[in-house]
N, C-alpha and C positions, 0 to 999 in steps of 0.2 A: 504493500500500500504506500510505501514511501515514494514511489515513482509518481503517484497520482498528482500531487500538487506542484511537481517541479517542471522544468522545461521539456523534458522528454515526454512526460505524461500530457502536457498541454499540446505539444505538437501532434501527438497521436490523436488527442481529442479533437483538434481542429481538422485533421484529415478525415476523421470519422464524421465530423459535422458537415464537411463539404459533401461527402457521399450521401449523408442523410438528407441534405437539402436538395441534392440532385435527384434522389429517388423519391422523395416525398416533399416537394415544395409546397403542396397544398396545406401542409401543417401550419405554415405561417398564415395562410388565408383563413383556415379554420379558427385559429386563435384570434385573428383580427375580427372575424365575424362575431364570435361569442364574447370576447373580452375587450374589443376595441384595442387601444394601445396600452391598456392597464397592465398587462402581463410584462411587457418590455419595460414599462416605467417602474414597475415593482422591482424588476431585476436591477435596474440602475440605482434605485433608492437603496436596495439591499447592499450593493457594492459599497456605496459611500457611507452607509450606516456602519458597516464593518471597518471601513477606513477611518472613520471618525473614532470608533472604539479604540483603534490602535494609534490614534494621532497624538503626537507630542506637540501641544499648542505653543510651547515655548520656542519651537524652531521657526515658526512662521514669521515673527518680526525680524529675524536675522536676514530673511530673504530681501527685505527692502533696505537694510543697512549696507549690504554688499552690492552697491549699485553697479560695479563693473561686471560682476557675474549676472546680475539682473539684465543689463543691456545685452550682454553676450548671448545669453540663452534665448531671450525673446527675439533678438535679431537673427539668430540662427534658425529659429522656428519659422519666422515670417519672411525674411529677406533672402537668406541664402538659397533656398530651393527656387524662389522666383527668379533670381539672377541666372541660375542654371537652366531653367526652362526657357527663358528669353534668349540665352546663348544658343541653345539647341535650335530654337525656332529661327533665329537670325542666320544660322548656318544650314538651314533646310534639313535638320536631323529629325524633325518632328513632322508627322503627317498633318497637313493644314486643317483637315476636317476635325482633328482632335486637339488642336492647339488650345482652344478655350478650356477644355476639360483639364488639361495639365496645368494651365495658369491658375484655374480655380483650386485645384488640388494643392498647388504650391503655396498659396496664400492662406490656407486654413490653419487653425490653431492645433494644439496637441489634443489627442484623445485622452481625456482625464482618466477614465476607468482603466484602460489597458496600461497606460503609462504608469499609474500608481501601483496597480497590481503586479506588473512585471518588475518594477523596481523593488517592491516588497519581497517578491519571490526570489530575487537575486541578492537579497540582504543589502540592498542599497538604502539610501536615505529617503524613505517614502514620504516623510513630512515635507521635505524640500521639493520632491516631485509634485506633490499635491499643490503646494504654493505656486510653483511656476506654471503648472498646467492650468490651474484655475485662473491665474492672471492672464494667461494667453487667450483664454476663452472670453474674458471681459474685453481685452484689447481687440479681439476679432470683430466685435460689434461695430467698431469704427473702421478697422483696417480692411476687412473683406469687402464691404460695399464700396469703399473708396478705390481699392485696387481694381475691382471688377468694373467700376464705372469708367476707369481710365483705360484698362487693357482689354476688356471684353465689351463688345457692342451690346448695349441694353437700351433699345430705342424707347423714347418717351418716358424715361424714368430718371429723375434727378437724384444726385448723390444724397441730398438731405432726406428725400423720401425713402431711399434705401436704408439710410442710417436709422430713421424712425421705425421703419418696419422691422429691421433686424433687432433693434433694442426692445421694441414692444414684444417680440416673440422670445428672444434669447434671455433677457434679464429674468423674467419670471421662471423660465426653465432652469437656469443656473441656480436660482434661489431654492426652488422646490426640490430639485433632483440632485443637487450637489452640496450646496452650503447648509441647508437645513438638516438633511440626514447626517452630514458630517458632524454638525454641532450636537445633534441629539445623541449620536454614538459616543462622542467625546464626553458629554455631560453624564451619560449613563454609566460609563466606566468610572468617572470621578466619584459619582454618588455611591456606586455599589462596590467598587474595588479600591478606590484611592490610587495609590502607586503600586499595588500588589500585582504580581504576575497572574495571568489567567491561564488555566489549564485547557481552555477551549480555543486558544488562538490557532492551533493547527487545524481544527475543524472549521473555523471561520475562513481560513485560507482556501479550504476545499469548496466552501460555498461560493466565494468570489470566483474561483476557477470555473465552477459550473455556470455562473451567471455570464461570464465572458463567452463561453461556448454557446449558451442559449442566445445571446444577442448576435453572435456571428451567424448562427443558423437562421435567425429571422431576416437579417440583411441579405444573406445569400438567397434564401427562398424567395424573397420579394423581388430580387433582381432577375431571377430565373423566370418567375411568373410574368414580370413586366416585359421582358424581351423575348421570351420563348427559349426553349432549350437550344435549338440550332443557332439562333442569333447570338445567344449568350456565349455558346462555345466558340463561335467564329470570332466574337469580340475578344475573348480570352487569348485565342491563338494570335490574332492580329496585334493586340495591344501589349502582349506579354514582353516582347523584347524592349519596347520603349519604357514600360513600367519597371522592368528589371534594371535598365540603365539609370532611371530616376532613383530607384531604390539603392543602387550601389553608391551613387553620389550622396544620397541622404545618409547612408550609414557612415561614409567617410566624413561627411560634415559633422555628424553627431559625435563620433569618437574623437576627431581632432578638436572639435569645440569643447568636449568634456575635459580635455587636457589643460586648457587655458585657465589660469587662476585656481586650479584645483589640485590639492595634494591628497585629499582623502579619497580612497577608493569608493566609499559609499556615496560621496557627493558626485563623483565622476559617473557612477552607474545611474544615479538620478538624472543627471544632465543628459546622458546618452539616450535614455528612454524618453525624456521630455522632448528632445530635438527630433528624434527619429520617428515619431508618431504623427499621423494626420487624422483629424476627427471626422468620422462618419456621422456621429450624432449631431454635431454642429453643421456639417456640410450638407446633409440632406434637407433640413428645413430652410437653410439659407439659400440653397439652390431653388427651392420652391418659391421663396419670397422674391428673390432677385430676378428670376427668369420665368415668372408666371406668365402664361399666355404665349410662350415660345417653346412648344413641346419638342421640336427637333433639337434646339439648342440645349434644352434641359436634359435630354437623353445623352447628348455628347458631353455634358458636364458631369452627370451622375455616374455613367458607366465606368470611366477611369477611377473615380472615387471608390466605388464599391469593390472593384477588382483589386485596387491597391490596398484598401483597408484589410481585405483578407490576406493578401500577400505579406503585409507588414506584421500581421498577427502571427503568421506561420514563421517568418524569419525571426521576429522578436523572440518567439518561444525557443528557437534554437540557441539564442544567446544566454538564456537564463542559467542553465547549468554551468557553462564555462565561467560566466561572470560571478556566479555564486562561489565557485571554487577559488577564483582569483581574489575575491574579497576576503575569504577566509584565510588565504595564504598571506595576504599583505596587511591585514588588520591585527 
């Protein structure tokens, strides 16, 4: 059972999740029919309730005191991938039809859930990861609409209207599904345990493991239902080389960025997962808000995001065990 919550177990679980979504994509449709979005929302709330339970709140203020690291991590999340995509496009290395999708992918913030869970599973500084990831999602409310209004054609939509729409949707979502559950989990541990260790921590990690797999299943199933099996498979085959090139650069940027201003292995692991993740949870609703009424453009935006999200989960899971061993050796 020790393999279950580590990187090898998660990688196996993700592969089984892909085959499950391929064989039974209607499971997501069935859940959506009977429970609307409440099941996926419950999974997200549960992840951050557990993260709050394990949160060391004293670590959060240090995030804003170290301004050099703050600027480095947020810049690497938002600006580094964008420069790389624009470089590929300028040199005709990206298919013109999918350029907008890669630009949108590049400017997205960190996936909070997988970033924090992967950092925790690798014995990294999960409190620091939660702080950087949450901040990036707040900054995305301004940054993503601005970048899209400049770099992606969105006719008849002003940037201030996009900011308003993004803030109106994202701020309540961040509060309800990230900040509030994290606070409740942190407060619950303070009230019931104080500073004592919990014998349930390993079981809680398994629950977060299961939630990540469940959310991955929902996103994959919905994309297969949206595009159809043949079209989805053709998109994977066509986009995979370009997504893989983007992933290699993303990993290089993440690891090299984690080395700057960081001596602690646990901090470097947190930075690595913060920089290397792109948010499907933020990306899907933002795409719907910013490109509403343009179904063809929306498809070209969403497809690379969904495929890359699954690819980054699989590759990220491969790093958990090696990073965990590295942290143990060097700490």
